[in-house]
C-alpha positions in Angstrom: 0.0 0.0 0.0 2.9 2.3 0.8 4.4 1.8 -2.7 1.1 2.5 -4.4 0.5 5.7 -2.3 4.1 6.8 -3.1 3.7 6.1 -6.8 0.4 8.0 -7.2 0.9 10.6 -4.5 4.4 11.7 -5.6 3.3 11.9 -9.3 0.2 14.0 -8.6 2.0 16.2 -6.0 4.8 17.1 -8.4 2.3 17.9 -11.2 0.4 20.2 -8.8 3.6 22.2 -7.9 4.3 22.7 -11.6 6.9 20.1 -12.5 6.4 19.0 -16.2 4.2 16.0 -16.5 6.8 13.6 -17.9 9.3 14.4 -15.2 6.6 14.1 -12.5 5.7 10.6 -13.8 9.4 9.5 -13.9 10.2 10.8 -10.5 7.1 9.0 -9.0 8.2 5.8 -10.7 11.8 6.0 -9.5 10.9 6.7 -5.9 8.5 3.7 -6.0 11.2 1.4 -7.3 13.6 2.7 -4.5 11.0 1.7 -1.9 10.7 -1.8 -3.5 14.4 -2.2 -3.2 15.1 -5.3 -5.2 14.7 -3.9 -8.7 17.5 -2.0 -10.5 16.6 1.5 -11.5 17.8 0.7 -15.0 14.3 -0.6 -15.7 13.0 3.0 -15.9 15.2 4.0 -18.9 14.6 0.6 -20.5 10.9 1.1 -20.4 11.1 4.7 -21.5 12.9 3.5 -24.7 10.6 0.5 -25.1 7.6 2.9 -24.9 8.8 4.6 -28.0 9.8 1.5 -29.9 6.8 1.4 -32.2 6.6 2.0 -35.9 3.1 3.5 -35.6 4.4 6.3 -33.2 6.5 7.5 -36.1 3.3 9.0 -37.5 3.1 11.5 -34.7 6.0 13.8 -35.6 5.0 13.8 -39.3 1.4 14.7 -38.6 2.5 17.4 -36.2 4.9 18.7 -38.9 2.1 18.7 -41.5 -0.1 20.8 -39.2 2.8 23.2 -38.5 3.5 23.6 -42.2 -0.1 24.2 -43.0 -0.3 26.9 -40.3 2.9 28.5 -41.5 1.8 28.2 -45.1 -1.2 30.5 -44.6 -3.8 27.7 -44.4 -5.4 29.1 -41.3 -6.5 32.3 -43.1 -7.8 30.3 -46.0 -9.9 28.0 -43.8 -11.2 31.0 -41.8 -12.2 32.9 -45.0 -14.2 29.9 -46.1 -15.8 29.4 -42.7 -16.8 33.1 -42.5 -18.2 33.0 -46.0 -20.4 30.0 -45.1 -21.5 31.0 -41.6 -21.5 34.8 -41.7 -25.2 34.9 -42.7 -26.3 33.3 -39.3 -26.6 35.1 -36.0 -23.4 34.4 -34.1 -21.8 33.6 -37.4 -18.3 34.5 -36.3 -18.6 32.0 -33.4 -19.9 29.4 -35.8 -17.0 30.1 -38.1 -14.7 29.3 -35.1 -16.4 25.9 -34.8 -16.3 25.1 -38.5 -12.7 26.3 -38.8 -11.7 24.0 -35.9 -13.4 21.1 -37.6 -11.6 21.7 -40.9 -8.2 22.3 -39.1 -8.7 19.1 -37.0 -8.5 17.1 -40.2 -5.0 18.4 -40.7 -3.1 18.6 -37.4 -4.6 16.2 -34.9 -3.6 18.4 -32.0 -6.1 20.4 -30.0 -3.5 22.5 -28.3 -1.8 23.5 -31.6 -5.2 24.3 -33.2 -6.3 26.4 -30.2 -3.2 28.4 -30.4 -3.2 28.9 -34.2 -6.9 29.7 -34.6 -7.2 31.5 -31.3 -4.6 34.2 -32.3 -6.9 35.2 -35.2 -10.5 34.3 -34.1 -10.5 35.5 -30.5 -9.4 39.1 -31.2 -11.8 39.2 -34.1 -14.8 38.0 -32.0 -14.0 40.5 -29.2 -13.8 43.3 -31.8 -17.2 42.3 -33.1 -18.8 42.5 -29.7 -18.5 39.0 -28.3 -17.6 38.8 -24.6 -14.0 37.7 -23.9 -15.1 34.7 -21.8 -17.5 33.5 -24.5 -14.8 33.9 -27.2 -12.4 31.9 -25.2 -15.0 29.2 -24.3 -16.3 28.6 -27.8 -12.8 28.5 -29.3 -11.4 26.1 -26.6 -14.5 23.8 -26.8 -14.5 23.6 -30.6 -10.9 22.4 -30.7 -11.7 19.4 -28.6 -12.6 17.9 -32.0 -8.9 18.0 -33.1 -7.9 14.7 -31.4 -11.2 13.0 -32.3 -11.5 13.7 -36.0 -8.7 11.9 -38.0 -5.7 12.2 -38.0 -5.6 11.9 -34.3 -2.5 11.6 -32.1 -4.4 9.9 -29.1 -5.8 7.3 -31.4 -2.2 6.4 -32.6 -1.2 6.0 -29.0 -4.2 3.9 -28.2 -3.6 1.6 -31.2 0.0 1.2 -30.2 -1.0 0.2 -26.6 -3.8 -2.2 -27.5 -2.6 -3.7 -30.9 -5.6 -2.3 -32.7 -5.7 -0.9 -36.2 -4.9 2.8 -36.4 -7.0 3.0 -39.5 -10.0 1.5 -37.8 -9.8 4.0 -34.9 -9.4 6.9 -37.3 -12.5 6.0 -39.1 -14.4 5.3 -35.8 -13.6 8.8 -34.7 -15.1 10.5 -37.8 -18.8 10.4 -36.8 -18.3 11.2 -33.1 -16.2 14.2 -34.2 -18.8 15.5 -36.6 -21.6 14.8 -34.0 -19.6 16.9 -31.5 -19.3 19.7 -34.1 -23.1 19.6 -34.5 -23.7 20.0 -30.8 -21.3 22.9 -30.7 -23.3 24.6 -33.5 -26.5 24.1 -31.7 -25.2 25.7 -28.5 -23.6 28.6 -30.3 -26.8 29.3 -32.2 -28.9 29.1 -29.0 -26.6 31.4 -27.0 -26.2 33.9 -29.9 -30.0 34.2 -30.4 -30.6 34.6 -26.7 -27.9 37.3 -26.3 -28.4 38.9 -29.6 -24.9 38.4 -31.0 -24.2 40.0 -34.4 -24.7 38.7 -37.9 -21.9 39.4 -40.4 -23.7 39.6 -43.7 -24.7 37.1 -46.4 -21.9 36.1 -48.8 -22.8 35.7 -52.4 -22.4 32.5 -54.2 -19.4 33.9 -56.0 -17.7 34.9 -52.7 -18.3 31.4 -51.3 -16.9 29.8 -54.4 -13.8 32.0 -54.3 -13.2 31.2 -50.6 -13.7 27.5 -51.4 -11.2 27.6 -54.2 -8.7 29.3 -51.9 -9.1 26.6 -49.3 -9.4 23.7 -51.6 -5.8 22.5 -51.4 -6.1 22.4 -47.6 -9.4 20.6 -47.7 -8.0 17.9 -49.9 -5.5 16.8 -47.3 -8.0 15.1 -44.9 -9.7 13.5 -47.9 -6.3 12.4 -49.1 -5.4 10.9 -45.7 -8.6 9.0 -45.1 -8.8 7.8 -48.7 -5.3 6.6 -48.7 -5.5 4.6 -45.4 -9.0 3.3 -46.2 -8.0 2.0 -49.6 -4.8 0.4 -48.2 -2.6 2.4 -50.6 -0.3 3.3 -47.6 -0.2 2.6 -43.9 -0.6 5.2 -41.2 3.1 6.1 -40.9 3.5 6.4 -44.7 0.3 8.5 -44.7 1.8 10.9 -42.1 5.0 11.3 -44.2 3.0 12.0 -47.4 0.8 14.5 -45.5 3.9 16.4 -44.4 5.4 16.4 -47.9 2.0 17.5 -49.3 1.7 20.4 -46.8 5.2 21.5 -47.7 4.5 21.4 -51.5 1.3 23.3 -51.1 2.9 25.9 -48.8 5.8 26.5 -51.2 4.2 26.3 -54.7 0.5 27.0 -54.2 0.1 29.5 -51.3 3.8 30.6 -51.6 4.1 31.4 -47.9 6.8 28.9 -46.9 10.3 30.2 -47.3 13.5 28.5 -46.1 13.2 30.5 -42.8 9.6 29.5 -42.3 10.3 25.9 -43.1 13.1 25.8 -40.5 10.8 27.5 -37.9 8.1 24.9 -38.7 10.6 22.1 -38.2 11.6 23.6 -34.8 8.0 24.0 -33.7 7.1 20.4 -34.8 10.2 19.1 -33.0 9.3 20.8 -29.7 5.7 19.6 -29.8 6.7 16.1 -30.7 9.3 16.0 -27.9 6.6 16.9 -25.4 4.2 14.3 -26.6 6.9 11.5 -26.9 8.4 12.3 -23.4 4.9 12.0 -21.9 4.2 8.7 -23.7 7.6 7.3 -22.8 7.4 8.3 -19.1 3.8 7.0 -18.8 5.0 3.6 -20.2 7.5 3.3 -17.3 4.8 4.4 -14.9 2.5 1.6 -16.3 5.3 -1.0 -15.8 5.7 0.0 -12.2 1.9 -0.2 -11.7 1.9 -3.6 -13.3 4.8 -4.9 -11.2 3.1 -4.0 -7.9 -0.2 -5.4 -9.1 -2.3 -2.3 -9.4 -4.1 -3.2 -12.7 -4.9 -6.7 -11.5 -6.3 -5.4 -8.1 -8.4 -2.8 -9.9 -9.7 -5.4 -12.4 -10.6 -7.8 -9.6 -12.4 -5.1 -7.7 -14.3 -3.8 -10.7 -15.3 -7.3 -12.0 -16.4 -8.2 -8.4 -18.7 -5.3 -8.2 -19.7 -4.6 -11.8 -20.9 -7.2 -14.2 -23.0 -5.0 -16.6 -21.1 -3.4 -19.5 -23.2 -0.3 -19.4 -22.7 0.3 -15.7 -19.0 -0.2 -16.3 -19.0 2.4 -19.0 -20.9 4.9 -16.8 -18.4 4.3 -14.1 -15.5 4.7 -16.5 -17.0 7.9 -18.0 -17.1 9.6 -14.6 -13.6 8.4 -13.7 -12.1 9.6 -17.0 -13.8 13.0 -16.7 -12.2 13.4 -13.3 -8.8 12.2 -14.5 -8.9 14.5 -17.5 -9.2 17.5 -15.1 -5.7 16.9 -13.8 -3.7 14.7 -16.3 -2.7 15.3 -19.9 -4.6 13.3 -22.5 -1.8 11.1 -23.8 -0.3 10.5 -20.4 -3.7 9.4 -19.0 -4.2 7.0 -22.0 -0.9 5.3 -21.5 -1.5 4.9 -17.8 -5.1 3.8 -17.9 -5.6 1.8 -21.0 -3.5 -1.2 -19.8 -5.7 -1.2 -16.7 -9.2 -0.9 -18.2 -8.9 -2.3 -21.7 -8.7 -5.9 -20.6 -11.7 -5.4 -18.3 -13.8 -3.9 -21.1 -12.9 -6.9 -23.3 -13.8 -9.4 -20.6 -17.2 -7.7 -20.3 -17.9 -8.0 -24.0 -17.5 -4.4 -24.9 -16.4 -3.7 -28.5 -12.7 -2.6 -28.3 -13.2 0.2 -30.9 -16.2 1.6 -29.1 -14.3 1.5 -25.8 -11.2 3.2 -27.3 -13.2 6.0 -28.8 -15.1 6.6 -25.5 -11.7 6.8 -23.6 -10.3 9.3 -26.1 -13.4 11.5 -26.2 -13.7 11.6 -22.4 -10.0 12.5 -21.9 -10.2 15.1 -24.7 -13.0 16.8 -22.9 -10.4 17.3 -20.1 -8.8 19.8 -22.4 -11.6 22.3 -21.4 -12.0 21.4 -17.7 -10.2 23.3 -15.0 -7.6 23.4 -13.5 -5.4 21.6 -16.1 -7.5 22.1 -19.2 -4.7 23.1 -21.7 -7.1 24.5 -24.4 -9.1 26.5 -21.9 -5.9 27.9 -20.4 -4.5 28.9 -23.8 -7.8 30.5 -24.9 -8.1 32.5 -21.7 -4.6 33.9 -22.2 -5.4 34.8 -25.8 -8.7 36.4 -24.8 -6.9 38.3 -22.0 -9.3 37.1 -19.4 -9.0 35.1 -16.2 -9.3 31.3 -16.1 -12.3 31.7 -13.8 -14.1 33.9 -16.3 -13.2 31.5 -19.2 -14.8 28.7 -17.2 -18.1 30.5 -17.2 -17.8 30.9 -21.0 -17.0 27.3 -21.6 -19.6 25.8 -19.3 -22.5 25.5 -21.7 -20.2 23.8 -24.2 -18.8 21.5 -21.6 -22.4 20.4 -20.9 -22.9 19.6 -24.6 -19.6 17.7 -24.6 -20.9 15.5 -21.7 -24.1 15.0 -23.7 -22.0 13.7 -26.6 -20.3 11.3 -24.3 -23.7 10.0 -23.0 -25.0 9.5 -26.5 -21.8 7.7 -27.7 -22.0 5.5 -24.6 -25.7 4.5 -25.3 -25.5 4.3 -29.1 -22.3 2.4 -30.1 -23.4 2.3 -33.7 -22.4 6.0 -34.0 -18.9 4.9 -33.3 -18.9 1.8 -35.4 -20.5 3.1 -38.6 -17.2 3.2 -40.7 -15.1 1.0 -38.4 
């Protein structure tokens, strides 16, 4: 019991005092092994490197690079122009544009944090200038970008597939309908709030203006189609797809939009490297953490306890939803996946739950943690960009958080929404 308390308590305490997540996890794991006493500390670096020894994980840096190149290449402005042309005719059209832009950008980067930063720098000042309150602007932008890790390509789905030996392609396709359903609920809430509060309309674009905006963004819109079509047809695997996406983004940025110079390209490489390093360090550290948990028998004890008290699959999923929402409030998405999937995935399989359905529920739940305080990264970034306090931003995001929970409930009760294309 002392070892378990040390492992979990040390890790959480270090996170709360501000130590980076990866180092908090490693320190907790090392301290636990020191208490055990009969295991060489060399198992920590061994498991760290083992956690990264996966061909599928190679897709992560290339998808991150593709998103970085698309942002640097001017794609953000093109997508926003298209979204504004389509949504400007509706009340609250600028907020709806933020949701639509997030959905389109999600099909490129797979990172909610990157999308929030890229889109927020443009959308939030524009919304504030148009009369939207700062907390609403931050809330809608942060909530909309929860779609990024759900709509393919998705970094969390790559991590889940690596841990559970599932097909990345299957998980990508399974995330498509939940992501679009989430987008629909965001549209509904934005429309309701905008009508209730009398937010502005921005004018009806003509057919010619919409067509011009569509042509301007067409090269960017082709990338998600290209990615899904390629992996669905089996022309290339997920890692090859990521490499091709990065090359495509580079060519479009250089020869079509002509925004990527040598300096911009180098900056994009640096940005992608930093983002990838953070993700990979968390995944690797969490792998070592999972090994320590398995050694001291935590997964087995949890499985025995759960199976002893829960025999109904739906009850288990409800219990899991509540647990994951709480975990997502404090732990980064990919770290939580690596730590929790080895524990709960076997339980779900033993209860007859479809592995794809279960995996999508886990990812969606933990992604909602991106907009829940205190650790919600997207909400924190959006509040900074909106120049408002986190407490005020929480008020703005609350209606969208309720819709996100509604999405989780529907996906739990209607597995067919997840399994349509899987």
